[in-house]
N, C-alpha and C positions, 0 to 999 in steps of 0.2 A: 282429398285437398290440392286443389292444383299448384304443382312447385314446391311441394310441403317434404321437410325431412326433418331428420330426427333434434328434437331441439338442444341447445348450449347454453352454455350461461351468457346470458343478455348483462352487458355494461351500459347504459342509460344516463346520456354524458350532462343532459337536463335536470337539475338537481332536484328541483321542483316537482318535477314528470317523478323521479324517481321515488321524491320522496311519500307524493300520495301511493304512487302502487305499494312500497312497503307498507305506508299502513293500510291502504286496503288490504294487504293479501298477509298482512300481520307478517312481513320478513320473506314469503314464498311466493315470490311475483311465478304465476304464472306462465312458463317455458313456454309452452305450446298455443298458449294466444298471443302472446308476445313476438314468438318469432312468425307468425302469421302477420302479423300488421308488421313490425319492422325491416324483418331479414330474407324473408321469400324473396326468389329472386323470378316474380312475376308484376304485374300492373298492378297498379293502385286498387284499382275497379277488381281485380282477380285476391286480392288482400281482404279487402271490405268486404267481398262473399264469403271468405273463407273463416274470416271474424266472427261475422251476422250467423256460418253456420256451426261454429263451435258454441256460441253464446246460444242457439236455438235448441242444441242437443242437451246441454247441461239444463238448461231451464224447463222444455218442452213438457216434464212432468208434472211441476207442478202449476203450468197455466192448464194443463188439459185438468188435472182434480179441482181447479177454481172453476173449470167449465162447468165440472159437476156436479160442485155444486150450485153455481146459480141455477143450473135446470133445477133443480131441487128447491131452490127458492123462490123460482117462479112459478112452480104448479101449489104452491102452497101458498100464493101470496092472498087470494079472494080468504085468507083465515086470519088469524092473529097469533099464530104461534111462530114463536122465536126459536132461533137456533142458536146453541153456544157446541162451540168448535174447540176442543182440545185436543191433544195429542200431538204428535208433528205438526201436521199443517197449523194446527192451533199457535204451537212457536209461532213458524212461518211468518204466519200474518202478524205476529207480535213484531217481529225480527221488522218485515217491512213498512208497518206504521213507523216504531221507533225512528227508523233511516229516512222516513219523511218530516220528521221532525227536529232530526240535524245529526241524532246520536251525542247529543246532549244531557248532561247531569244525571248518567247510568252511573251504577255501582261500581263496575268496571268498566275497562277501555277495549279492553280486547274481548272481540265478540266470534262465535265460531261461526264459519259459513252457514246458511241452511242448508239443512240436509232432504234430500226427496223422500216422497213419498208418494202411495197411492192409496191411502187408507184414509177414511174417514170416521173420526171420532166425536159422536155427534149425540150432546144429553140434555137431559128433557128434566126438565124441575119437577120436583118429586109431586108436588099437586097436579102436575097433570095426570100421574097416571090414577089418578081417582076420581077421574071421569074419560074414559076415551073418547068419546064422540071428537072431543079439542085435539084427539091425534090422530083421528083417521084421516084428515089431511094428509100428513105427510107418512101414512102406511100405504095409503095409495099414490103417491107420488114418488115411492120408491118401486113400487109391483108395474106403475105404469112405464116406468127408465129404464125397466129393463133388470130389475134385481132382483138377485133370486137369495131366497134362506139358506144359511150353510148349514147342513144336515146335522152337526154336530155343536150346533149352538144357536138350533133354529127360530125363528124370529126376533133375534134380537145381532144375527150377524148374517150379511146379506151382503154378493157377492155380484157384479154386474162382468160378463167376458169382454173379453176384449174383441179389436175387428175379426180377430179370424176362429174367434169362438173358445180362444183357452186364456189362461191366466194371462199371458203378456199383452200390456196396453189394457184390462182391466182392473176396475177397480172396487175396495171393499166399505162396508160402511157397521160398523159400530154402533147401536144404541146403549147410552148408558145414563143413570143415576145416579141419583146420590143414597146414601146409609139405609140399609134394611130398616134399622128401627124407625125412621123417620117415617119410612114408606105404612111400618105398620100400622103406626098411629094415626094415619088417614084412615086407616081401613086398605090396603093394597095386602093382598097376598105377594109375599115377599121371601125370596130365601137368598143366600150368598152369591145364587147361578143364577136367579131371576125374579125378576118383579112381572105380576100381570093385571093387565090392567083392569078399571071396573067402570064397567062392564067388561067380559073378555073379551076378546077381538086378537088376531092371529098377528099381534107387533105386541112385542115384550120388550124388556129394558134390563140389561145388567148391573143392580146395583154395586157401587161402590161407599165401604164402609169408611173411607178415608178421607172421602170427598166431602168435608165435612163444611167445607167451606164456599162446597160448590155453585150457590147464591148470591154470595155476599162481594159487593163492590163488581161486577159484570162490566165491559167493556165494552161499546158498539165499535166496530168498524165493517168500514166500507167494502168490498173487493169489486172489482172487475177485472174483466178481460172479456176478448172478442167484442168490444165495443156493447156490453151490458154491464150492468153495477146492481149488489146485492149488500144487503147489512145481516150481518150476522154478531154474535156475542162472543168473549173472548173470556174463561175463566181468570180470576183475579192469581198474579205470579204464584201468593202462596197455596192457593188451590194446587195450582199444577205441580208446585215442589212437592207435595201431599203426597200426592198419585203417581210420582215418579221416580219417588223414594220406596214407595211397596213393590211399585215393578221393577226395579234395580235388584229388590233385594230376592222376589220371586226369581227372577229370570239369570242374574248370574251365575248361574253354573248349567244354562239349560245353551247348548252346539246350537239347536235349533233357534235360537230367539238371540244369536251371535252373544251368548251371556250376556245380556242387557249392555253393552254397551253403548247404542243410543239412547238409551234411559241415563246412565252416566253426564252425555254426552248436553243431554238436555238440563239436567238439572243445572250443569254449570252456567248452559247458555242463559237458562228463566236469570239464574241471579246475577247473573255478569249484565244483563237487560232491564233490570230493575232499576226505576227512579225513585229517588228519593223518598218519591211520597208514597212510594209503592213500597219502600221499604217500610217508612212508619207503619204505613198500613197493616205491613206483616205482623212487624214487631207487636201490634196491638190486637192481632187474631192469632196468633202464637200465644199469648198473654188470656187470650179470653177464652180459647179450648185448649191448657195446659193441664185441667184436671182431666182430659177424656181420655180414654183407652185408646183409643187410634194415636193421638196428639204423642204420647207416650212413648205407643211404639217407634213412630217416626223418629224421636231423636233418639232411640235407642238403635235403631236403621245411622242415624249420624257418627252417631257415638262408634259402630263397628266398622262402619266402612267407609266413615269421611274424618278417621281420625287425625289424619296428618297424611305424608304423601305418599306413605307403604301401603295403606292401607286399599284394601280392595277396591273399593268405588273408585277410588284414585286409580287404581293399577287402569280397572276397567277403561276410564274416560282417556289414560294414553294410550288404549289400546286402539279408540277408537280411529278409523281411517280420515276422519277432521278432525284430528287432537293438533294445535300447532303448540311448538315450543315457546312460544310468546304468552301463552295460556297464564293467567293470572292466578296461580294455583293458591300462593298463600294466602291473598286477599278473600278466595273464593271460600278455601276452608274455614277462614276466619269467622267472613261472614255467614253460613251457613250454621256455624257453630254458636256465635251469636243468636240467632235466630229461634236456637230451642234450648241454649242455655245451658248450652257444654264447654264444660272447665277443657 
């Protein structure tokens, strides 16, 4: 970057600008960005070019995964299949939608910045597994777009290599669905690892028993990238929290999964971004399913991992590279425990 030097502390004289930046960055102003704009001894045009480059580097991964999802949407446009997007990218889409609405009326004021990801978690309604003809357009699209089955999770995880044929720049798709018990009730062969559509095709789904509320209060959102638009659906925040609690529990000691730090971060993010209406809906869902085994397990996870600021889940959250000192941990823990009725 022309004229770039080591960042130093920046004092902004205009208090309105300083306040806006402080709120946007939770008190941690991005020094490299401000350096490029205000301090570098280069022309204004070069400063603007440098800033655009920095922003592009930061957000290009998310823009690319948006394009990958839009490719899928376009390929299945002739069908009535609707895609439910979970995982980190689903949370990013929630973040983006709420920013459009002005970040008003959410449970917490301080949000983490969106984390980058190259994974797409696509959820299927359980009923679709009972009629594989409805899934064929998605299975064909994944194959036509150059995704290959991952050998260790064949037909429910797929990977598309990057431009140079390796992992760099590639994308992974996970196909997931709801609880095993519901699948068996509609005649679908399923176990804890995979569900086989009826009749069988080379396209499966990984069931999640904790996704009790997957199909309740789905939220439609429009994604845009490179001049294209498409609609997907997002799970309710309560559904996100349920799935993330189990993911954190299962990965908290796994170094290959970063000890579950991003799952701890996601749980905070989901709670922070909940609107008042979504909070009331979450309380209703928690009450509706309070006698289910998985909901009781989830309450146990909260009790163990989010009891106080010294609990394992909070430690993992603090270890995340996205953690900021301004996070409202007290309010976050109180909300999580209220949701699962923990004293």
